[in-house]
C-alpha positions as CSV (number, residue, x, y, z in Angstrom):
1,M,-90.6,98.9,57.7
2,P,-91.2,100.4,54.3
3,I,-87.9,99.2,52.8
4,V,-88.0,95.6,51.7
5,V,-84.8,93.6,51.0
6,N,-85.3,91.2,48.1
7,L,-81.8,89.7,48.3
8,D,-83.0,86.1,48.6
9,K,-85.1,86.5,45.5
10,V,-82.2,87.8,43.5
11,L,-79.9,85.1,44.9
12,N,-82.4,82.4,43.9
13,E,-82.7,83.9,40.4
14,R,-78.9,83.7,40.0
15,G,-78.6,80.3,41.5
16,M,-76.2,81.5,44.2
17,K,-76.0,80.7,47.8
18,S,-75.6,83.3,50.6
19,Y,-72.2,82.0,51.7
20,E,-71.0,82.3,48.1
21,L,-72.1,85.9,47.8
22,A,-70.6,86.7,51.3
23,D,-67.2,85.2,50.1
24,I,-67.3,87.2,46.8
25,I,-68.1,90.6,48.4
26,G,-65.9,90.1,51.5
27,I,-68.4,90.2,54.4
28,T,-69.4,87.6,56.9
29,T,-72.3,85.3,56.4
30,A,-73.7,86.7,59.7
31,N,-73.7,90.3,58.3
32,L,-75.2,89.2,55.0
33,S,-77.9,87.4,57.0
34,I,-78.7,90.6,58.9
35,L,-79.1,92.4,55.6
36,K,-81.2,89.7,54.0
37,T,-83.7,89.6,56.9
38,G,-84.2,93.3,56.8
39,K,-82.7,93.8,60.3
40,A,-79.9,96.0,59.1
41,K,-80.3,99.7,59.9
42,A,-77.9,100.8,57.1
43,I,-75.9,99.5,54.2
44,R,-72.6,101.0,52.9
45,F,-72.7,102.0,49.3
46,S,-69.5,100.0,48.8
47,T,-71.3,96.9,50.0
48,L,-74.3,97.6,47.8
49,E,-72.0,98.2,44.9
50,A,-70.2,94.9,45.5
51,I,-73.5,93.0,45.8
52,C,-74.8,94.5,42.5
53,E,-71.6,93.7,40.8
54,A,-71.5,90.1,42.0
55,L,-75.2,89.5,41.1
56,D,-75.2,91.7,37.9
57,C,-78.2,93.6,39.1
58,Q,-79.3,97.1,40.1
59,P,-79.9,98.4,43.6
60,S,-83.6,98.5,42.9
61,D,-83.6,94.8,42.3
62,I,-82.4,94.3,45.9
63,L,-84.1,97.2,47.7
64,E,-87.8,98.1,47.4
65,Y,-89.9,100.8,48.9
66,V,-93.3,99.7,50.0
67,S,-95.6,102.4,51.4
68,S,-97.2,101.5,54.7
């Protein structure tokens, strides 16, 4: 898949655990795990916005396009 999710990397840089982020943005840890592993087929802009706000980052810090 040409879209890579770098959420683990950003979480590590911020010293935050997945369950903490899930609690802050109001989604389940299971749904966050699906997003982190790249298994999600889509992400709502409101969820992406909440992640960026919680991690003080840009969408491009989390999502990366890699040509195949």
